GUMISE-14262 format. One record per residue: residue in three letters; chain; y, z, x of N, C-alpha, C in turn. Coordinates in nm, 2 decimals. Layout:
<pts>
PT_residu_chaine_n_y_n_z_n_x_ca_y_ca_z_ca_x_c_y_c_z_c_x
PT_ALA_A_Y_Z_X_Y_Z_X_Y_Z_X
...
</pts>
This chain:
<pts>
PT_residu_chaine_n_y_n_z_n_x_ca_y_ca_z_ca_x_c_y_c_z_c_x
PT_MET_A_12.20_10.59_22.05_12.14_10.47_22.01_12.12_10.38_22.13
PT_ARG_A_12.00_10.32_22.14_11.96_10.24_22.25_11.93_10.10_22.20
PT_VAL_A_11.96_10.00_22.28_11.93_9.86_22.24_11.83_9.80_22.33
PT_TRP_A_11.72_9.76_22.28_11.60_9.70_22.35_11.58_9.56_22.31
PT_TRP_A_11.52_9.48_22.40_11.48_9.34_22.36_11.33_9.34_22.38
PT_GLN_A_11.26_9.27_22.28_11.12_9.27_22.28_11.07_9.13_22.28
PT_ASP_A_10.96_9.11_22.34_10.88_8.98_22.34_10.74_9.00_22.38
PT_GLU_A_10.66_8.91_22.36_10.52_8.91_22.40_10.48_8.78_22.47
PT_SER_A_10.38_8.79_22.55_10.33_8.67_22.62_10.18_8.67_22.63
PT_ARG_A_10.12_8.55_22.61_9.98_8.54_22.63_9.95_8.51_22.77
PT_LEU_A_9.85_8.59_22.82_9.81_8.58_22.96_9.66_8.57_22.96
PT_GLY_A_9.61_8.47_23.04_9.47_8.45_23.05_9.43_8.35_23.15
PT_LEU_A_9.30_8.30_23.13_9.25_8.21_23.22_9.16_8.11_23.15
PT_HIS_A_9.16_7.99_23.21_9.07_7.89_23.17_8.94_7.90_23.26
PT_LEU_A_8.83_7.91_23.19_8.71_7.92_23.27_8.68_7.78_23.33
PT_PRO_A_8.63_7.78_23.46_8.61_7.65_23.52_8.50_7.57_23.45
PT_LEU_A_8.52_7.44_23.44_8.42_7.35_23.38_8.35_7.28_23.49
PT_PRO_A_8.22_7.26_23.47_8.14_7.19_23.58_8.20_7.05_23.59
PT_ARG_A_8.19_7.00_23.72_8.24_6.86_23.75_8.14_6.76_23.69
PT_ARG_A_8.19_6.65_23.66_8.10_6.54_23.61_8.13_6.42_23.69
PT_LEU_A_8.03_6.35_23.73_8.04_6.23_23.81_8.02_6.11_23.72
PT_THR_A_8.11_6.01_23.73_8.09_5.89_23.65_8.14_5.78_23.74
PT_ALA_A_8.11_5.66_23.71_8.16_5.54_23.78_8.31_5.53_23.76
PT_GLN_A_8.38_5.46_23.85_8.52_5.45_23.84_8.56_5.38_23.70
PT_GLY_A_8.65_5.44_23.63_8.70_5.38_23.51_8.62_5.42_23.39
PT_ILE_A_8.51_5.50_23.40_8.43_5.54_23.29_8.45_5.69_23.27
PT_LYS_A_8.48_5.72_23.14_8.50_5.86_23.11_8.37_5.93_23.09
PT_PRO_A_8.36_6.06_23.12_8.23_6.13_23.10_8.20_6.14_22.95
PT_ILE_A_8.07_6.13_22.92_8.03_6.13_22.78_8.01_6.27_22.73
PT_GLN_A_7.97_6.36_22.82_7.94_6.50_22.78_8.07_6.56_22.72
PT_PRO_A_8.06_6.60_22.59_8.18_6.67_22.53_8.18_6.81_22.58
PT_HIS_A_8.30_6.87_22.58_8.31_7.01_22.62_8.42_7.07_22.54
PT_GLN_A_8.41_7.20_22.53_8.51_7.28_22.47_8.55_7.38_22.58
PT_PRO_A_8.68_7.37_22.63_8.72_7.47_22.73_8.73_7.61_22.67
PT_LEU_A_8.67_7.70_22.74_8.68_7.84_22.70_8.80_7.90_22.76
PT_TYR_A_8.88_7.97_22.68_9.00_8.03_22.72_8.99_8.18_22.69
PT_GLN_A_9.00_8.26_22.79_9.00_8.40_22.77_9.14_8.45_22.79
PT_TYR_A_9.19_8.53_22.70_9.33_8.58_22.72_9.35_8.71_22.65
PT_TYR_A_9.47_8.77_22.67_9.51_8.88_22.60_9.67_8.87_22.59
PT_TRP_A_9.73_8.95_22.51_9.87_8.95_22.48_9.93_9.07_22.55
PT_LEU_A_10.04_9.05_22.62_10.12_9.16_22.68_10.25_9.17_22.60
PT_TYR_A_10.27_9.28_22.54_10.40_9.31_22.47_10.49_9.39_22.56
PT_ALA_A_10.62_9.36_22.56_10.71_9.43_22.64_10.84_9.45_22.56
PT_ALA_A_10.90_9.57_22.58_11.04_9.59_22.53_11.12_9.64_22.65
PT_VAL_A_11.23_9.58_22.68_11.31_9.62_22.79_11.45_9.65_22.74
PT_GLU_A_11.51_9.76_22.80_11.65_9.80_22.77_11.73_9.75_22.89
PT_PRO_A_11.81_9.64_22.87_11.89_9.58_22.98_11.99_9.68_23.04
PT_ALA_A_12.04_9.77_22.96_12.14_9.86_23.02_12.09_9.96_23.13
PT_THR_A_11.96_9.99_23.11_11.90_10.09_23.21_11.78_10.03_23.29
PT_GLY_A_11.73_9.92_23.24_11.61_9.86_23.31_11.48_9.93_23.27
PT_GLN_A_11.48_10.02_23.18_11.36_10.09_23.13_11.28_9.99_23.05
PT_ALA_A_11.15_10.01_23.05_11.06_9.91_22.98_10.94_9.99_22.92
PT_CYS_A_10.89_9.93_22.82_10.77_9.98_22.75_10.67_9.86_22.74
PT_TRP_A_10.55_9.87_22.80_10.45_9.77_22.81_10.33_9.81_22.73
PT_TRP_A_10.26_9.71_22.67_10.14_9.74_22.59_10.06_9.61_22.58
PT_GLU_A_9.93_9.63_22.61_9.83_9.52_22.61_9.77_9.52_22.47
PT_MET_A_9.75_9.40_22.41_9.69_9.39_22.28_9.60_9.26_22.28
PT_PRO_A_9.50_9.26_22.19_9.41_9.14_22.19_9.47_9.02_22.11
PT_ALA_A_9.58_9.04_22.04_9.63_8.93_21.95_9.78_8.95_21.93
PT_LEU_A_9.84_8.84_21.88_9.98_8.85_21.83_9.97_8.84_21.68
PT_ASP_A_9.96_8.95_21.61_9.96_8.95_21.46_10.03_9.08_21.42
PT_SER_A_10.05_9.10_21.29_10.13_9.21_21.24_10.06_9.34_21.27
PT_PRO_A_9.92_9.36_21.26_9.87_9.49_21.29_9.89_9.53_21.44
PT_CYS_A_9.87_9.43_21.53_9.89_9.46_21.67_10.04_9.49_21.70
PT_PHE_A_10.13_9.41_21.64_10.27_9.44_21.66_10.31_9.58_21.60
PT_GLU_A_10.25_9.61_21.49_10.28_9.75_21.43_10.23_9.86_21.53
PT_ALA_A_10.11_9.83_21.59_10.06_9.93_21.68_10.15_9.94_21.80
PT_PHE_A_10.21_9.83_21.85_10.30_9.83_21.96_10.43_9.91_21.92
PT_LEU_A_10.48_9.89_21.79_10.59_9.96_21.75_10.57_10.11_21.74
PT_GLN_A_10.45_10.15_21.70_10.42_10.29_21.70_10.42_10.35_21.84
PT_HIS_A_10.36_10.28_21.93_10.36_10.32_22.07_10.50_10.33_22.12
PT_PHE_A_10.58_10.23_22.10_10.72_10.22_22.14_10.80_10.34_22.08
PT_GLY_A_10.78_10.36_21.95_10.85_10.47_21.89_10.82_10.61_21.94
PT_GLU_A_10.69_10.63_21.98_10.65_10.75_22.05_10.71_10.77_22.19
PT_GLN_A_10.72_10.66_22.26_10.78_10.66_22.40_10.93_10.70_22.39
PT_CYS_A_11.00_10.66_22.29_11.14_10.68_22.28_11.18_10.75_22.16
PT_ARG_A_11.11_10.87_22.13_11.13_10.94_22.01_11.26_11.01_21.99
PT_GLU_A_11.33_11.04_22.10_11.45_11.12_22.09_11.57_11.04_22.04
PT_THR_A_11.57_10.91_22.04_11.68_10.83_22.01_11.65_10.72_21.90
PT_LEU_A_11.76_10.67_21.84_11.75_10.56_21.75_11.74_10.44_21.84
PT_ASN_A_11.64_10.35_21.82_11.62_10.23_21.90_11.63_10.11_21.82
PT_VAL_A_11.73_10.02_21.86_11.74_9.89_21.80_11.66_9.80_21.88
PT_LEU_A_11.56_9.73_21.82_11.47_9.64_21.89_11.50_9.50_21.85
PT_VAL_A_11.56_9.42_21.94_11.59_9.28_21.91_11.46_9.20_21.93
PT_VAL_A_11.42_9.13_21.83_11.30_9.05_21.83_11.32_8.91_21.78
PT_ASP_A_11.23_8.82_21.81_11.24_8.68_21.76_11.18_8.68_21.62
PT_ASN_A_11.17_8.56_21.56_11.12_8.55_21.42_10.98_8.51_21.41
PT_ALA_A_10.90_8.56_21.50_10.75_8.53_21.49_10.70_8.59_21.36
PT_PRO_A_10.60_8.53_21.30_10.54_8.58_21.18_10.50_8.73_21.19
PT_ALA_A_10.45_8.77_21.30_10.41_8.91_21.32_10.53_9.00_21.31
PT_HIS_A_10.65_8.96_21.34_10.77_9.04_21.34_10.83_9.05_21.20
PT_THR_A_10.80_8.95_21.12_10.87_8.94_20.99_10.77_8.97_20.87
PT_ALA_A_10.65_9.02_20.90_10.56_9.05_20.80_10.61_9.16_20.70
PT_LYS_A_10.59_9.14_20.58_10.64_9.23_20.47_10.58_9.37_20.48
PT_ALA_A_10.45_9.37_20.52_10.38_9.50_20.52_10.40_9.58_20.65
PT_LEU_A_10.48_9.54_20.73_10.51_9.60_20.86_10.57_9.74_20.84
PT_GLN_A_10.50_9.84_20.89_10.55_9.98_20.89_10.62_10.02_21.02
PT_LEU_A_10.75_10.05_21.01_10.83_10.08_21.13_10.84_10.23_21.15
PT_PRO_A_10.83_10.27_21.27_10.86_10.42_21.29_11.00_10.45_21.25
PT_GLU_A_11.03_10.57_21.22_11.16_10.62_21.17_11.27_10.59_21.28
PT_ASN_A_11.24_10.59_21.40_11.34_10.57_21.51_11.36_10.43_21.56
PT_VAL_A_11.30_10.33_21.49_11.31_10.19_21.53_11.36_10.11_21.42
PT_VAL_A_11.46_10.03_21.46_11.53_9.93_21.37_11.51_9.79_21.43
PT_LEU_A_11.46_9.69_21.35_11.45_9.56_21.41_11.57_9.48_21.38
PT_LEU_A_11.62_9.40_21.48_11.73_9.31_21.47_11.67_9.17_21.51
PT_TYR_A_11.69_9.07_21.43_11.63_8.94_21.45_11.72_8.84_21.52
PT_LEU_A_11.67_8.77_21.62_11.74_8.66_21.68_11.74_8.54_21.59
PT_PRO_A_11.83_8.45_21.61_11.82_8.32_21.53_11.69_8.25_21.56
PT_PRO_A_11.63_8.18_21.46_11.51_8.10_21.49_11.52_8.00_21.60
PT_TYR_A_11.41_7.98_21.67_11.40_7.88_21.78_11.51_7.90_21.89
PT_CYS_A_11.53_8.02_21.93_11.63_8.04_22.04_11.57_8.14_22.14
PT_PRO_A_11.46_8.09_22.21_11.40_8.18_22.31_11.50_8.21_22.43
PT_GLU_A_11.59_8.12_22.45_11.68_8.14_22.56_11.78_8.26_22.54
PT_LEU_A_11.79_8.31_22.42_11.87_8.43_22.39_11.80_8.56_22.43
PT_ASN_A_11.67_8.55_22.44_11.59_8.67_22.47_11.57_8.69_22.62
PT_PRO_A_11.63_8.79_22.68_11.62_8.81_22.82_11.48_8.85_22.87
PT_VAL_A_11.39_8.89_22.78_11.26_8.92_22.82_11.18_8.80_22.87
PT_GLU_A_11.23_8.68_22.82_11.17_8.55_22.87_11.18_8.54_23.02
PT_ARG_A_11.29_8.59_23.08_11.30_8.59_23.22_11.20_8.68_23.29
PT_VAL_A_11.17_8.79_23.22_11.07_8.88_23.28_10.93_8.81_23.28
PT_TRP_A_10.90_8.74_23.17_10.77_8.67_23.17_10.77_8.56_23.28
PT_GLU_A_10.88_8.49_23.30_10.89_8.39_23.40_10.87_8.45_23.54
PT_ASP_A_10.93_8.56_23.57_10.92_8.63_23.70_10.77_8.68_23.71
PT_LEU_A_10.72_8.74_23.61_10.59_8.80_23.62_10.48_8.69_23.65
PT_LYS_A_10.49_8.58_23.58_10.40_8.47_23.60_10.41_8.41_23.74
PT_SER_A_10.53_8.41_23.79_10.55_8.35_23.93_10.49_8.44_24.03
PT_ARG_A_10.46_8.57_24.00_10.40_8.66_24.10_10.25_8.67_24.09
PT_ILE_A_10.19_8.60_24.00_10.05_8.60_23.99_9.99_8.51_24.10
PT_SER_A_9.90_8.57_24.17_9.84_8.50_24.29_9.74_8.39_24.24
PT_ALA_A_9.78_8.27_24.25_9.70_8.16_24.20_9.58_8.13_24.30
PT_THR_A_9.59_8.17_24.42_9.49_8.14_24.52_9.37_8.23_24.52
PT_ASP_A_9.39_8.35_24.45_9.28_8.44_24.45_9.17_8.40_24.34
PT_GLN_A_9.05_8.36_24.39_8.95_8.31_24.30_8.90_8.41_24.20
PT_THR_A_8.90_8.54_24.23_8.86_8.64_24.14_8.96_8.65_24.02
PT_ILE_A_9.09_8.64_24.05_9.19_8.65_23.94_9.17_8.52_23.85
PT_GLY_A_9.14_8.41_23.91_9.13_8.29_23.83_9.00_8.28_23.75
PT_THR_A_8.90_8.37_23.77_8.78_8.35_23.70_8.74_8.48_23.62
PT_GLN_A_8.80_8.59_23.64_8.77_8.71_23.57_8.89_8.77_23.50
PT_LEU_A_8.88_8.79_23.37_8.99_8.84_23.29_9.02_8.99_23.33
PT_LYS_A_8.92_9.07_23.36_8.94_9.20_23.40_9.03_9.21_23.53
PT_ALA_A_8.99_9.12_23.63_9.06_9.12_23.76_9.21_9.07_23.73
PT_LEU_A_9.23_8.98_23.64_9.36_8.93_23.61_9.44_9.04_23.55
PT_ARG_A_9.38_9.12_23.46_9.45_9.23_23.39_9.50_9.33_23.50
PT_GLU_A_9.41_9.37_23.59_9.44_9.46_23.69_9.55_9.41_23.78
PT_HIS_A_9.55_9.28_23.82_9.65_9.22_23.90_9.79_9.23_23.83
PT_ILE_A_9.79_9.20_23.70_9.91_9.20_23.63_9.96_9.34_23.61
PT_ALA_A_9.87_9.44_23.59_9.91_9.58_23.58_9.98_9.63_23.71
PT_GLY_A_9.92_9.58_23.82_9.98_9.61_23.95_10.12_9.56_23.97
PT_ILE_A_10.14_9.43_23.92_10.28_9.37_23.92_10.37_9.45_23.84
PT_ILE_A_10.33_9.49_23.72_10.42_9.56_23.63_10.45_9.70_23.69
PT_ASN_A_10.36_9.77_23.75_10.38_9.90_23.81_10.48_9.89_23.92
PT_ARG_A_10.49_9.77_23.99_10.58_9.76_24.10_10.73_9.72_24.06
PT_TYR_A_10.74_9.69_23.93_10.88_9.66_23.88_10.96_9.78_23.89
PT_THR_A_11.08_9.77_23.94_11.17_9.89_23.94_11.27_9.87_23.82
PT_ALA_A_11.34_9.97_23.78_11.44_9.96_23.68_11.55_9.87_23.72
PT_GLN_A_11.59_9.87_23.85_11.69_9.78_23.90_11.65_9.63_23.88
PT_GLN_A_11.52_9.60_23.91_11.47_9.46_23.90_11.48_9.42_23.75
PT_LEU_A_11.43_9.50_23.66_11.43_9.47_23.52_11.57_9.46_23.47
PT_GLN_A_11.66_9.54_23.52_11.80_9.54_23.48_11.86_9.41_23.52
PT_SER_A_11.83_9.36_23.64_11.88_9.24_23.70_11.83_9.12_23.62
PT_LEU_A_11.70_9.12_23.58_11.64_9.01_23.51_11.70_9.00_23.37
PT_THR_A_11.72_9.11_23.30_11.76_9.11_23.16_11.90_9.14_23.13
PT_GLY_A_11.98_9.18_23.23_12.12_9.22_23.20_12.22_9.10_23.19
PT_TYR_A_12.20_9.01_23.09_12.29_8.90_23.07_12.43_8.96_23.04
PT_GLY_A_12.53_8.89_23.08_12.67_8.94_23.06_12.70_8.96_22.92
PT_TYR_A_12.67_8.87_22.83_12.70_8.89_22.69_12.63_9.01_22.63
PT_ILE_A_12.51_9.03_22.67_12.43_9.15_22.62_12.50_9.28_22.67
PT_MET_A_12.53_9.29_22.80_12.59_9.41_22.85_12.73_9.43_22.78
PT_GLU_A_12.80_9.33_22.76_12.93_9.34_22.69_12.92_9.39_22.55
PT_ALA_A_12.82_9.34_22.48_12.79_9.38_22.34_12.74_9.53_22.33
PT_ILE_A_12.66_9.57_22.43_12.62_9.71_22.43_12.73_9.80_22.46
PT_ARG_A_12.82_9.76_22.55_12.94_9.84_22.57_13.03_9.86_22.45
PT_TRP_A_13.04_9.76_22.37_13.12_9.77_22.24_13.05_9.86_22.14
PT_LEU_A_12.92_9.87_22.15_12.84_9.96_22.05_12.87_10.10_22.08
</pts>
């Protein structure tokens, strides 16, 4: 049996808006709708070993989460995998079909600080180069940049980010 923690994060970019000049104290009249291009990155990390399973999806909904679960189940087919997730609607959908080797365990509602994958997102986002203009304006370039960051993560780094003391103690008791 292996215990994994799962979470997802939205990554994307705001497309630049043209500048507007107005007199001091006068707001621009031209209405605008900022365009936001993004995708979702799903991750499951095993704190005991630092192993991870990553998957890009276009949305956070139950069909995408189910596709991630199928991919995750294929990656870890030899063992029973307990996947600790939050209470997002995609995770609690009644029609969700789980692989035979995956069991979901839910965190209490509104407790993101209990999920160690949140630290992975924080670290990942701190590594995104904000000064690169291509990354800031092209979603494909941002995806490639993030894929490079993910590929450079070592098991020791992920273990260090996610290996909370209480989690490691609980895994030892299992």
